[in-house]
LOMI-591280 format. One line per field, with one value per residue: residue number from 1; residue in three letters; x, y, z of N, C-alpha, C, O in turn. Coordinates in steps of 0.001 Angstrom, whole numbers, plus 500000, padded with zeros to 6 digits. Layout:
% residues N
guba <- [NUM, ...]
zapa <- [ALA, ...]
n.x <- [X, ...]
n.y <- [Y, ...]
n.z <- [Z, ...]
ca.x <- [X, ...]
ca.y <- [Y, ...]
ca.z <- [Z, ...]
c.x <- [X, ...]
c.y <- [Y, ...]
c.z <- [Z, ...]
o.x <- [X, ...]
o.y <- [Y, ...]
o.z <- [Z, ...]
% end
This chain:
% residues 226
guba <- [1, 2, 3, 4, 5, 6, 7, 8, 9, 10, 11, 12, 13, 14, 15, 16, 17, 18, 19, 20, 21, 22, 23, 24, 25, 26, 27, 28, 29, 30, 31, 32, 33, 34, 35, 36, 37, 38, 39, 40, 41, 42, 43, 44, 45, 46, 47, 48, 49, 50, 51, 52, 53, 54, 55, 56, 57, 58, 59, 60, 61, 62, 63, 64, 65, 66, 67, 68, 69, 70, 71, 72, 73, 74, 75, 76, 77, 78, 79, 80, 81, 82, 83, 84, 85, 86, 87, 88, 89, 90, 91, 92, 93, 94, 95, 96, 97, 98, 99, 100, 101, 102, 103, 104, 105, 106, 107, 108, 109, 110, 111, 112, 113, 114, 115, 116, 117, 118, 119, 120, 121, 122, 123, 124, 125, 126, 127, 128, 129, 130, 131, 132, 133, 134, 135, 136, 137, 138, 139, 140, 141, 142, 143, 144, 145, 146, 147, 148, 149, 150, 151, 152, 153, 154, 155, 156, 157, 158, 159, 160, 161, 162, 163, 164, 165, 166, 167, 168, 169, 170, 171, 172, 173, 174, 175, 176, 177, 178, 179, 180, 181, 182, 183, 184, 185, 186, 187, 188, 189, 190, 191, 192, 193, 194, 195, 196, 197, 198, 199, 200, 201, 202, 203, 204, 205, 206, 207, 208, 209, 210, 211, 212, 213, 214, 215, 216, 217, 218, 219, 220, 221, 222, 223, 224, 225, 226]
zapa <- [MET, THR, THR, VAL, THR, ASP, VAL, ALA, LEU, GLU, GLN, VAL, ALA, ALA, ALA, LEU, ALA, THR, GLY, SER, ALA, VAL, VAL, LEU, PRO, ASN, PRO, TYR, PRO, LEU, THR, SER, VAL, VAL, ALA, ALA, LEU, ARG, ALA, GLU, THR, VAL, ASN, ALA, ALA, LYS, GLY, ARG, PRO, ALA, ASP, GLN, PRO, VAL, ALA, LEU, TRP, LEU, SER, ASP, PRO, ALA, VAL, TRP, ALA, GLU, PHE, ALA, THR, SER, LEU, ALA, LEU, ASP, ALA, GLY, MET, ALA, ASP, LEU, ALA, ARG, THR, LEU, LEU, VAL, GLU, GLU, ARG, LEU, THR, ALA, LEU, LEU, PRO, ILE, ASN, PRO, THR, ALA, ALA, PRO, ASP, TRP, VAL, ARG, ASP, ALA, ALA, ARG, ASP, ASP, CYS, VAL, LEU, VAL, PHE, GLY, SER, CYS, TRP, SER, PRO, LEU, ASP, ALA, LEU, LEU, THR, ARG, PRO, LEU, ARG, VAL, SER, SER, ALA, ASN, ARG, THR, GLY, HIS, SER, PRO, VAL, ALA, SER, ALA, ASP, GLU, ALA, SER, ALA, THR, PHE, PRO, PRO, ASP, VAL, HIS, ILE, LEU, ALA, ASP, GLY, ASP, GLY, ARG, PRO, ALA, GLU, GLY, ARG, SER, ALA, THR, THR, THR, VAL, ARG, ILE, THR, ASN, SER, GLY, VAL, THR, HIS, THR, ARG, CYS, GLY, ALA, GLN, ASP, ARG, ALA, HIS, GLY, GLY, PRO, SER, ALA, TYR, LEU, HIS, HIS, LEU, ARG, GLU, VAL, TYR, ARG, SER, ASP, PRO, ALA, THR, SER, PHE, SER, ALA, ALA, ARG, HIS, ALA]
n.x <- [945501, 944933, 944137, 944919, 942881, 942909, 941818, 942163, 944964, 945445, 944319, 946050, 948437, 947703, 947332, 949961, 951189, 950058, 951235, 950596, 950764, 950812, 949433, 950542, 950247, 952340, 953863, 953022, 955261, 955200, 954579, 952560, 953529, 954247, 954355, 955751, 956492, 958247, 960372, 959561, 956799, 956189, 957106, 955375, 952942, 953475, 953651, 956014, 959262, 960052, 962540, 963480, 965276, 964285, 963654, 964805, 962733, 963315, 962618, 962247, 964226, 965654, 965730, 967187, 969621, 970510, 970802, 972809, 975197, 976001, 976917, 979257, 980599, 982235, 981938, 981041, 979912, 977960, 976303, 975518, 974084, 971897, 970768, 970021, 968137, 966129, 965587, 965411, 963861, 964457, 965581, 968201, 971128, 973211, 976439, 977333, 978917, 979092, 979917, 979434, 976763, 973362, 971094, 968720, 969535, 971604, 970075, 968702, 970594, 972397, 975181, 976726, 975459, 972718, 969451, 967762, 964800, 963555, 961366, 958457, 955114, 953983, 951736, 952012, 954131, 954070, 953979, 956497, 958315, 959816, 961905, 960655, 960037, 960005, 958620, 958018, 954562, 953333, 952304, 954345, 955847, 954138, 953173, 953787, 951135, 949034, 947005, 944418, 942257, 943406, 945153, 943395, 942369, 944555, 945964, 945774, 942982, 943951, 945827, 946250, 944876, 945468, 943097, 943204, 944952, 947329, 945739, 946376, 946396, 946290, 947511, 950591, 952459, 955296, 957661, 960422, 963557, 966676, 969790, 973253, 975402, 978658, 981880, 983225, 981398, 978238, 976137, 973901, 971417, 968862, 966131, 963522, 960905, 962200, 964469, 963116, 961625, 963559, 964372, 965812, 968452, 971118, 970689, 969530, 971600, 973329, 971854, 971911, 974670, 975152, 973541, 974038, 976700, 979489, 982127, 984589, 985751, 983855, 982066, 979446, 977653, 976504, 975430, 977097, 975864, 976060]
n.y <- [590975, 590926, 588016, 585840, 584042, 580550, 580240, 582773, 582894, 580777, 581844, 583986, 582545, 581121, 583193, 584172, 581875, 581728, 583793, 586399, 589706, 590547, 592405, 592878, 593088, 594677, 594424, 596924, 599690, 599686, 600189, 598674, 596033, 595173, 592135, 589398, 586536, 587240, 589907, 591679, 591524, 592713, 595303, 595982, 596133, 598369, 600284, 600963, 600834, 597570, 596461, 597596, 597541, 595392, 594245, 591182, 589035, 587510, 585298, 582754, 580427, 578345, 579237, 581574, 580423, 579201, 581477, 582804, 581573, 582907, 585368, 588026, 588441, 588342, 585826, 586951, 589444, 588560, 587218, 589412, 590863, 589140, 589176, 591900, 592118, 590382, 591154, 593973, 594445, 595801, 596983, 595710, 596325, 594131, 592706, 590364, 587323, 586654, 584291, 582311, 582326, 581165, 580933, 582423, 584348, 585732, 586798, 588770, 590613, 593698, 595334, 593541, 593432, 592816, 593732, 593207, 592369, 592307, 592157, 590485, 589915, 587751, 585902, 585486, 583855, 581336, 581847, 582487, 580475, 580254, 582372, 585642, 588420, 591835, 595040, 598395, 599111, 600914, 603096, 604457, 607446, 607981, 607733, 604827, 602467, 601990, 600400, 597964, 599164, 601504, 600262, 599032, 601243, 602100, 600172, 598221, 596064, 593449, 592932, 591136, 591645, 591349, 591425, 591360, 592527, 593766, 594831, 597292, 600932, 602701, 605145, 606863, 605123, 603996, 603321, 600939, 601564, 601688, 600041, 599710, 596965, 595961, 594343, 596252, 597643, 599129, 601131, 603774, 604347, 605089, 606845, 605792, 603896, 602702, 604316, 606678, 606085, 606232, 608815, 609767, 609293, 609391, 608865, 606375, 604849, 604938, 603399, 600880, 600397, 600205, 598047, 595873, 595665, 593624, 593473, 595788, 597124, 597412, 599694, 602177, 604196, 607149, 607533, 609618, 612121, 613631]
n.z <- [345092, 341613, 339733, 336952, 334797, 333801, 331289, 330136, 330033, 328277, 325979, 325466, 325046, 322773, 320942, 320739, 319664, 317153, 315891, 316565, 318034, 321515, 324212, 327420, 330994, 333495, 336768, 339193, 339637, 336810, 333295, 330656, 328308, 324867, 323220, 321304, 319229, 317251, 316225, 314214, 314352, 316799, 316180, 314083, 315451, 316968, 315047, 313619, 311895, 310583, 311151, 313464, 316536, 319245, 322600, 324163, 326001, 328851, 331254, 332360, 334175, 332823, 330185, 330545, 331372, 329013, 327442, 328897, 328272, 326069, 326817, 326912, 329373, 332542, 335144, 337562, 336795, 335027, 336803, 338337, 336420, 335959, 338528, 338822, 336776, 337693, 340398, 340388, 338204, 335854, 332596, 330616, 328746, 327257, 326588, 324040, 322916, 319708, 318402, 320207, 320592, 320363, 317508, 318043, 319804, 318439, 316399, 317689, 318295, 318199, 317095, 318571, 321035, 323263, 324118, 327093, 328732, 332005, 333792, 335089, 335636, 338038, 337549, 334833, 334311, 333095, 330400, 329665, 329074, 326889, 324895, 324290, 322079, 322956, 323826, 324997, 325538, 323340, 320707, 318138, 319148, 321227, 324714, 326796, 327375, 330275, 331113, 330329, 329052, 327988, 326225, 324420, 323158, 321809, 320234, 317161, 316108, 315697, 317592, 320480, 323674, 327062, 329506, 332249, 335221, 337673, 339616, 340620, 340375, 337188, 337089, 337707, 336687, 334738, 332059, 332110, 333794, 332067, 331912, 331034, 331001, 331500, 331720, 333107, 334623, 335629, 333744, 333744, 331392, 330504, 331790, 334056, 335694, 337888, 338679, 339130, 341396, 343305, 343355, 341191, 338668, 339858, 342595, 342316, 341197, 343363, 345164, 343802, 343878, 346642, 347415, 345687, 344817, 344820, 344152, 344711, 342567, 340640, 338727, 338965, 337001, 335243, 331892, 329534, 327514, 324339]
ca.x <- [946082, 944139, 944728, 944568, 942272, 943561, 941287, 942817, 946342, 945391, 944054, 947298, 949376, 947245, 947619, 951393, 951523, 949600, 952013, 950055, 951321, 949935, 949736, 950504, 950524, 953493, 953567, 953169, 954755, 955593, 953542, 952387, 954441, 953731, 955277, 955451, 957601, 959143, 960555, 958780, 955415, 956158, 957240, 954144, 951938, 953834, 953613, 957353, 959948, 960119, 963869, 963907, 965609, 963425, 964321, 964450, 962085, 963851, 962231, 962417, 965637, 966290, 965990, 968307, 970850, 970958, 971252, 974010, 976394, 976335, 977329, 980667, 980760, 982782, 980889, 980492, 979047, 976793, 975416, 974948, 973080, 970710, 970187, 969360, 966950, 965095, 965243, 965074, 962888, 964840, 965995, 969663, 971842, 974269, 977313, 977362, 979923, 978269, 980323, 978919, 975335, 972417, 970506, 967702, 970230, 972271, 969056, 968259, 971751, 972821, 976535, 977160, 974778, 971310, 968633, 967014, 963753, 963585, 960198, 957344, 954060, 954100, 950749, 952350, 955357, 953899, 954162, 957897, 959157, 960657, 962147, 959782, 960489, 959144, 958895, 956978, 953275, 952932, 952509, 955483, 955605, 953188, 953596, 953313, 949828, 949119, 945805, 943821, 941417, 944290, 945672, 942329, 942223, 945831, 946462, 944790, 942207, 944632, 946710, 945504, 945103, 945058, 942299, 943531, 946159, 947726, 944790, 946850, 945924, 947088, 948247, 951875, 953294, 956169, 958471, 961553, 964902, 967601, 971216, 974199, 976288, 979871, 982787, 983699, 980410, 976839, 975916, 972498, 971273, 967521, 965332, 962295, 960210, 963079, 965231, 962155, 961239, 964668, 964677, 966623, 969530, 972241, 970249, 969305, 972916, 973821, 971127, 972464, 976027, 975129, 972829, 974427, 978113, 980323, 983508, 984793, 986196, 982706, 981587, 978038, 977785, 975499, 975959, 977269, 975270, 976555]
ca.y <- [591041, 590291, 586826, 585594, 582722, 579640, 580509, 583983, 582531, 579955, 582737, 584700, 581582, 580813, 584362, 584153, 580733, 581988, 584888, 587713, 590467, 590604, 593425, 592237, 594013, 594516, 594826, 598332, 600854, 599601, 600185, 597414, 595747, 594426, 591023, 588459, 585618, 587838, 591346, 592454, 591553, 593769, 596599, 596267, 596558, 599706, 601195, 601461, 599966, 596167, 596062, 598338, 596598, 595223, 593489, 589807, 588890, 586271, 585152, 581369, 580148, 577507, 580097, 582424, 579623, 579069, 582796, 583215, 581048, 583851, 586661, 588404, 588963, 587364, 585170, 587865, 590438, 587840, 587005, 590719, 591180, 588334, 589660, 593180, 591877, 589723, 591878, 595366, 594443, 596812, 596505, 595757, 596115, 593200, 592308, 588933, 586759, 586075, 582941, 581374, 582563, 580477, 581790, 583342, 585451, 586523, 587503, 589925, 591442, 594860, 595714, 592548, 593643, 592435, 594364, 592165, 592854, 591379, 592101, 589616, 589727, 586310, 585044, 585278, 583054, 580196, 582290, 582836, 579283, 580453, 583813, 586464, 589773, 592699, 596473, 599148, 599051, 602219, 603393, 605358, 608839, 608104, 607124, 603453, 602345, 601503, 599615, 597292, 600127, 602328, 599416, 598840, 602493, 602421, 599172, 597715, 594925, 592168, 592778, 590555, 592396, 590676, 592392, 591318, 593211, 593526, 595448, 598612, 601964, 603010, 606373, 606749, 604082, 604379, 602234, 600556, 602112, 600853, 600150, 598934, 596219, 595402, 593883, 597412, 598107, 599379, 602502, 604161, 604914, 605632, 607000, 605021, 603734, 602326, 605453, 607664, 605706, 606543, 610239, 610120, 608357, 609348, 608159, 604965, 604227, 604750, 602220, 599672, 600216, 599784, 596781, 594756, 595586, 592721, 593782, 597242, 597702, 597593, 601085, 602471, 605551, 607624, 607753, 611004, 612342, 614863]
ca.z <- [343745, 340573, 339127, 335555, 334657, 332863, 329947, 329618, 329685, 327065, 324854, 325176, 324468, 321417, 320103, 320470, 318814, 315788, 315319, 316908, 319149, 322686, 325213, 328729, 332091, 334368, 338141, 339519, 338907, 335403, 332272, 329935, 327204, 323731, 323015, 320225, 318959, 316273, 316401, 313251, 314814, 317818, 315526, 313337, 316428, 317431, 313925, 313336, 310945, 310981, 311596, 314655, 317616, 320408, 323649, 324476, 327309, 329406, 332652, 332786, 334484, 331811, 329029, 330920, 331391, 327627, 327012, 329622, 327599, 325003, 327355, 326965, 330722, 333465, 335927, 338546, 336152, 334511, 337947, 338690, 335405, 336251, 339770, 338584, 335964, 338499, 341612, 340101, 337097, 334891, 331283, 330573, 327489, 327640, 325480, 323757, 322024, 318639, 318015, 321202, 320776, 319479, 316477, 318545, 320450, 317390, 315644, 318475, 318622, 317423, 317521, 319557, 322311, 323271, 325141, 327805, 329623, 333119, 334655, 334714, 336629, 338295, 336879, 333424, 334220, 332191, 329012, 329438, 329008, 325712, 324774, 323476, 321764, 323758, 323838, 325700, 324843, 322834, 319295, 317999, 319482, 322325, 325972, 326993, 328024, 331647, 331426, 329174, 328344, 327171, 325146, 323429, 322405, 321174, 319301, 316203, 316612, 315604, 318744, 321593, 324913, 328285, 330249, 333681, 335641, 339061, 340530, 341042, 339447, 336000, 337336, 338382, 336086, 333633, 331511, 332947, 333686, 331305, 332223, 330223, 331894, 330912, 332783, 333867, 335571, 335270, 333305, 333586, 330046, 330250, 333003, 334096, 336969, 339002, 339208, 339623, 342757, 344211, 343302, 340039, 338313, 340799, 343803, 341981, 341076, 344737, 345670, 343183, 344384, 348041, 347617, 344821, 344455, 345608, 343790, 344814, 341298, 339759, 338724, 338691, 336488, 334296, 330540, 329124, 326201, 323697]
c.x <- [945180, 944875, 944253, 944006, 943061, 943099, 941978, 944256, 946388, 945146, 945294, 948288, 948990, 947535, 949103, 951752, 951113, 950262, 951517, 950904, 950309, 950390, 949508, 950842, 951832, 953090, 953815, 954576, 955123, 954379, 953514, 953451, 953674, 954783, 954803, 956638, 958640, 959193, 959675, 957306, 955233, 956205, 956007, 953048, 952188, 953822, 954954, 958085, 960183, 961459, 964353, 964172, 964556, 964172, 963931, 963824, 962457, 963505, 962515, 963901, 966351, 966620, 967166, 969622, 971397, 971505, 972598, 975287, 976865, 976993, 978845, 980906, 981441, 981668, 980239, 979543, 977826, 975791, 974752, 973851, 971785, 970009, 969428, 968099, 965807, 964631, 964776, 964062, 963183, 965094, 967504, 970172, 973106, 975114, 977282, 978572, 979174, 978646, 979807, 977405, 974483, 971756, 969543, 968318, 970905, 971257, 968573, 969365, 971902, 974175, 977013, 976627, 973306, 970616, 967753, 966053, 963569, 962305, 959178, 956367, 953887, 953007, 951076, 953581, 955249, 954097, 955628, 958811, 959986, 960852, 961112, 960509, 959501, 959585, 957789, 955701, 952817, 953045, 953597, 955081, 954658, 953723, 953082, 951979, 949999, 947899, 945294, 942950, 942269, 944836, 944643, 942146, 943456, 946201, 945373, 944130, 942938, 945649, 945875, 945875, 944590, 944357, 942673, 944821, 946427, 946807, 945203, 946424, 946851, 947951, 949579, 952789, 954199, 956960, 959699, 962757, 965767, 969035, 972009, 975182, 977442, 980737, 983331, 982683, 979040, 976686, 974425, 972345, 969894, 966744, 964038, 961785, 961158, 963851, 964298, 961775, 962322, 965074, 965593, 967770, 970645, 971873, 970032, 970626, 973542, 973156, 971702, 973854, 976013, 974534, 973485, 975925, 978858, 981805, 983709, 985213, 985034, 982185, 980090, 977992, 976653, 976147, 976068, 976755, 975777, 975462]
c.y <- [590305, 589069, 586698, 584182, 581864, 579899, 581720, 583696, 581685, 580820, 583523, 583768, 581245, 581969, 584424, 583062, 580952, 583211, 586275, 588395, 590486, 591744, 592809, 593250, 593697, 594871, 596311, 598597, 600849, 599640, 598825, 597261, 595097, 593391, 590142, 587530, 586239, 589350, 592150, 592528, 592619, 595131, 596969, 596757, 597985, 600740, 601790, 600481, 598553, 595775, 596830, 597360, 596575, 594339, 592014, 589791, 587518, 586211, 583752, 581058, 579306, 578316, 581026, 581648, 579433, 580392, 583155, 582688, 581975, 585121, 586845, 589139, 587904, 586872, 586118, 588883, 589792, 587586, 588317, 591104, 590431, 588838, 590964, 593007, 591308, 590598, 593308, 595510, 595538, 596178, 596694, 595508, 595331, 592811, 590796, 588586, 586053, 584644, 581886, 581426, 581705, 581466, 582818, 584518, 586338, 587348, 588754, 590934, 592624, 595279, 594836, 592822, 593255, 593157, 593278, 592817, 591842, 591222, 591081, 589540, 588228, 585445, 584738, 584395, 581936, 580576, 582477, 581626, 579254, 581953, 584478, 587751, 590736, 594149, 597148, 599179, 600448, 602225, 604455, 606803, 609060, 607388, 605697, 603425, 601691, 600694, 598963, 598252, 601037, 601529, 599239, 600076, 602813, 601469, 598689, 596439, 593580, 591944, 592285, 591281, 591581, 591686, 592451, 592082, 592972, 594186, 596811, 599655, 602158, 604245, 606065, 605682, 604674, 603167, 602009, 601472, 601145, 601125, 599325, 598262, 595644, 594878, 595031, 597891, 598313, 600857, 602746, 604846, 605484, 605696, 606189, 604865, 603485, 603520, 606547, 607364, 606051, 608014, 610652, 609158, 608267, 608582, 606681, 604222, 603997, 603534, 600934, 599372, 599647, 598391, 595618, 594649, 594624, 592971, 595291, 597901, 597960, 599024, 601142, 603924, 605881, 607861, 609243, 611150, 613654, 615912]
c.z <- [342750, 340018, 337691, 335442, 333670, 331441, 329332, 329220, 328420, 325839, 324465, 324503, 323033, 320471, 319762, 319475, 317364, 315172, 315633, 317971, 320284, 323583, 326579, 329815, 332790, 335786, 338345, 340058, 337420, 334488, 331559, 328846, 326069, 323363, 321868, 320073, 318047, 316457, 315448, 313627, 315879, 317150, 314713, 314279, 316894, 316305, 313586, 312431, 311479, 311564, 312822, 315801, 318716, 321407, 323600, 325863, 327843, 330886, 333176, 333041, 333433, 330559, 329332, 330885, 329984, 327119, 327633, 328989, 326486, 325522, 327319, 328281, 331566, 334387, 336921, 337939, 335524, 335631, 338371, 337702, 335684, 337504, 339558, 337755, 336800, 339651, 341338, 338965, 336079, 333518, 331187, 329165, 327820, 326429, 325287, 322897, 320898, 318280, 318995, 321328, 319847, 318530, 317059, 319305, 319405, 316612, 316369, 318706, 317662, 317973, 318671, 320959, 322161, 324416, 325768, 328791, 330743, 333895, 334153, 335875, 336814, 337669, 335418, 333230, 333192, 330728, 328651, 329470, 327731, 325552, 323873, 323115, 322408, 323659, 324641, 324873, 324460, 321318, 319217, 318278, 320632, 323566, 326071, 327734, 329388, 332059, 330148, 328374, 327458, 325997, 324045, 322559, 321570, 320045, 318354, 316706, 316565, 316722, 319923, 322894, 326095, 329183, 331722, 333970, 337112, 340082, 341033, 340007, 338256, 336223, 338031, 337828, 335010, 333176, 332394, 332750, 332878, 331752, 331220, 331181, 331080, 332056, 333622, 334887, 334958, 334932, 333115, 332233, 329746, 331554, 332906, 335516, 338128, 339553, 339724, 341071, 343777, 344158, 342174, 339814, 339339, 342060, 343521, 341836, 342452, 345370, 345104, 343734, 345804, 348223, 346886, 344549, 345389, 345346, 343848, 343510, 340335, 339863, 338436, 338279, 335538, 332946, 330275, 327703, 325636, 323626]
o.x <- [944722, 946095, 943305, 944605, 943785, 943882, 942338, 944728, 947276, 945706, 945567, 948913, 949859, 947938, 949465, 952529, 951746, 949906, 951973, 951655, 949101, 951585, 948432, 951631, 952360, 952083, 954717, 955062, 955335, 953294, 954337, 954166, 952594, 955960, 953626, 957671, 959797, 958195, 959112, 956626, 954241, 955435, 955631, 952311, 951248, 953965, 955050, 957580, 960474, 961531, 965524, 963380, 964001, 965205, 962882, 964313, 961978, 964036, 962972, 964746, 967534, 967665, 968033, 970632, 972609, 972538, 973443, 976350, 977994, 977570, 979606, 981350, 981254, 980578, 979022, 978483, 976758, 974583, 973573, 972805, 970703, 968781, 968313, 967097, 964654, 963431, 963849, 963474, 962266, 964851, 968032, 969709, 973964, 974568, 977212, 979162, 978664, 977780, 979748, 976821, 974828, 971843, 969540, 967690, 970794, 971549, 968088, 969113, 971572, 974312, 977626, 977271, 972729, 971118, 967083, 966431, 963441, 962154, 959054, 956744, 953666, 953311, 950486, 954029, 956218, 954359, 955970, 959974, 960771, 960028, 960744, 961483, 958296, 960759, 956755, 955753, 952023, 953796, 953748, 954108, 954388, 954615, 952045, 951726, 950952, 947763, 945673, 942905, 941904, 944968, 944983, 941812, 943412, 946698, 944190, 944642, 942588, 946267, 944909, 947054, 943429, 944952, 942481, 945666, 945831, 947063, 944465, 946119, 948035, 949010, 949679, 953805, 953901, 956938, 959976, 962945, 965613, 969439, 971500, 975730, 977232, 980356, 983840, 983052, 978717, 977054, 973762, 973051, 969756, 966702, 963529, 962179, 960947, 963888, 964652, 961622, 962044, 966016, 966108, 968044, 971083, 972645, 970311, 970756, 974204, 973815, 971956, 974175, 976766, 974976, 973496, 976374, 978850, 982644, 983055, 985050, 985205, 981898, 979540, 978257, 975930, 977280, 975239, 977150, 975908, 975692]
o.y <- [589195, 589094, 587363, 583232, 582379, 579794, 581705, 584188, 581860, 580558, 583712, 584136, 581100, 581753, 584700, 583292, 580424, 583627, 587242, 587751, 590447, 592015, 592285, 594167, 592590, 595548, 596885, 597807, 601913, 599185, 597949, 598204, 594541, 593719, 590135, 587718, 585821, 589986, 593176, 593488, 593349, 596023, 598140, 597686, 598726, 601936, 602982, 599380, 598360, 594859, 596725, 596443, 597613, 593756, 591645, 590444, 586496, 586985, 583587, 581391, 579525, 578110, 581240, 582170, 579495, 580433, 583751, 583288, 581853, 585877, 585937, 590287, 586708, 587443, 586092, 589159, 590403, 587721, 588336, 591614, 591016, 588918, 591121, 593678, 591705, 590771, 593794, 596577, 596130, 594988, 597716, 594599, 595802, 592605, 590040, 589446, 584952, 583860, 580703, 580654, 581528, 582679, 583969, 585569, 587562, 588475, 589692, 592006, 592540, 595548, 595320, 592483, 593353, 593193, 592526, 593689, 590646, 590231, 590846, 589146, 587509, 584319, 583832, 584207, 581625, 579704, 582610, 581744, 578329, 582730, 583943, 588126, 590484, 594448, 596543, 599264, 601077, 601446, 605261, 607314, 610205, 606544, 605378, 604253, 600951, 600334, 599343, 598167, 601313, 602058, 599289, 599975, 603699, 601906, 598736, 595796, 592665, 590882, 592936, 591501, 591174, 592688, 593478, 592261, 592089, 594111, 597436, 599296, 601825, 604378, 605136, 605364, 605725, 602118, 602789, 602068, 599928, 602272, 598369, 598914, 594931, 594968, 594813, 598480, 597752, 601727, 601998, 605813, 606287, 604734, 605936, 605601, 603996, 603721, 607267, 608280, 606151, 608421, 611770, 608304, 607163, 607752, 605831, 603089, 602985, 602733, 599991, 598220, 598727, 597636, 594497, 593603, 594802, 592715, 596016, 599111, 598648, 599507, 600275, 604806, 604994, 608334, 610031, 610408, 614651, 617010]
o.z <- [343021, 339855, 337272, 335947, 332818, 330497, 328155, 328195, 327586, 324774, 323280, 323508, 322173, 319328, 318618, 318548, 316450, 314069, 315024, 318705, 320053, 323701, 326869, 329587, 332686, 335993, 337736, 340868, 336837, 334851, 331829, 328507, 326269, 323211, 321509, 320716, 318058, 316798, 315828, 313264, 315870, 317505, 314656, 313949, 317181, 316562, 313296, 312209, 312660, 312384, 313185, 316020, 319077, 321077, 323073, 326785, 327354, 331683, 334307, 332211, 333174, 329942, 328485, 330414, 329775, 326450, 326965, 329150, 326009, 324741, 327653, 328305, 331342, 334405, 337102, 338502, 335488, 335437, 338721, 338103, 335650, 337535, 340056, 338004, 336635, 339863, 341985, 338787, 335511, 333316, 331624, 328476, 328567, 325346, 326256, 322243, 321108, 317892, 318658, 322088, 318679, 318720, 316622, 319435, 319472, 316210, 315736, 319256, 316479, 319166, 319623, 321952, 321078, 325539, 325060, 329573, 330478, 334609, 332951, 336979, 335840, 337274, 334828, 332099, 332500, 329899, 327476, 329858, 327517, 326035, 322828, 323768, 322409, 323439, 324925, 323646, 325160, 320733, 320134, 317722, 320994, 323473, 325490, 328609, 329635, 333229, 329040, 327147, 326315, 324894, 322863, 321378, 320717, 319007, 318688, 317623, 317310, 316793, 320319, 323172, 326126, 329578, 332373, 333093, 337727, 341284, 341795, 338870, 338307, 335611, 338832, 338445, 334444, 333819, 333305, 331689, 332988, 331945, 330636, 332070, 330099, 333223, 334722, 335904, 333911, 335722, 332397, 331944, 328823, 332321, 331814, 336421, 339227, 340767, 340658, 341879, 344972, 344838, 342180, 340656, 339664, 342539, 344367, 342301, 342678, 346034, 345853, 344024, 346124, 349090, 347394, 344079, 346607, 346210, 343099, 343353, 339329, 340958, 337757, 339096, 335084, 332867, 330731, 326804, 326346, 323121]
% end
């Protein structure tokens, strides 16, 4: 597995601290992401409206613990949400209680829900000691990039790109599967790498049900679209 040098991590941390967007790799089979301290910076890098919602990137356990106090989920479903984010590396839309949420959570909320991104390539753990805003690494209307070379050809020069990656090929990657989690259960809302690896949404939901369900009343279902 490719590693990241301390110098490269320091450069990424410095770019974030000065307000820049950064493109970072994910573990295979996920595509890269673009991250920043502020949502509008992520959206500017992607070439889309500044107020478009982006996800919170929460990896550090202490940051998650602070965030969890905001969740409008019972303890069992909050634990399931954390488990799916860590183990499945998916993206989850989670309900919050705005009156209990710190400013950085309320600022990311839309309709009392927050999108949370769970994956993190382990060499980048040191960058996630505070919440970042994150989205798929693509310009609007294009597929997410899967390598540093693709990122360099896609993003403007002011976006910092980490050249290192996990050493796996760019081919065969895609963005994360997204699920919505409430006290009633887990709903599949967007196809991605995780469900593709299991043969589609239905098979993936079966996998989640068999591996993670502790309460028989918890449902695992696909969203119905008009």
